[in-house]
N, C-alpha and C positions, 0 to 999 in steps of 0.2 A: 353425060349431062345429068344434072339433078333437076327434078321437077317437084313443085309443090302443087298437089292436086286436092282441091276442095270439093267436097260432095255435099249434096242436100237432097232431101226428099220430103214429100208432103205426107200428112197423116193418112191419106187414102192409100199410100203405098207402103206403109209401115210394116204390116204383117208379111207381105211378100218379100220386102227387102230383108227383114230380119230372118225369115225362113231360108232364103238363099244364102245369106251370110253364114248362118249356122251350118248349112249343108256343105258349103264350099270353102269357107274360111276367107273368101275373096282374095285368094292368093294370086299373085301376078303370074303371067305366062313367062316362058323362056324369053330371055332378053331384057327382063325388067327385074330389078332387085329392090324390094321394099326396104327402106331404111327405118321406117317407123310409121305408125298410124295412131291417130288420136280421135276420139269421138266426143262430141259435146254431151254434157250431162243430160240434156233433155232428149237426146237420141236421134234427132232428125238431121244432123249435120256432123261434119268432121273433116279431117284432112289426112293425107298421106304424103310422105316425102319418099320419093323413089328415084332410082338411078337407072338410066337406059341410054343406049347409044343413039337413039333417035326418038323423035316425037311419035313416029309411026308405031313403035313398040308400046308406048304409053296409050296411044289411041286404040290399039287392039284390045288392051286390057279394059279400057273404059267402055268400049263398044259392048262388052259382055254385061254391062250394067245400065246402059243408057235408056233402057225401057222403063227403069224405075227411078233412077237418080239423075240429077243434073250436076254438071261438073264445071269447074274452072281450072284450067291447066296452065301453070306459069313456070317457065324455065327460070331457075335461080342460080346465082353465082356464090361461090365461097368468098371469103375475105381475100384470099390470094388471087382469085380470078378478077374480083372487083379492083384490086390494086393494079392489076395489069390494064384494066379498062381506063382507070383514071390516071395512071402513070405515076 
């Protein structure tokens, strides 16, 4: 499954979030493959596109950051998958 994961954090968490990102690279755990990540120019939001066999794997990754960031996780479909849906 492919997931579109949007993140956001407030100015009060900026320094902690940036320090953790620089220290860890915010890399996903086993079972999740990050396909790409983009950050807003102002720096307080962005999104990741990732692939995982389950939402549980994505949730475990997000849990590592949920003390600083808020998230929206949306499973998404490719054109081929959507074609199957709409017939």
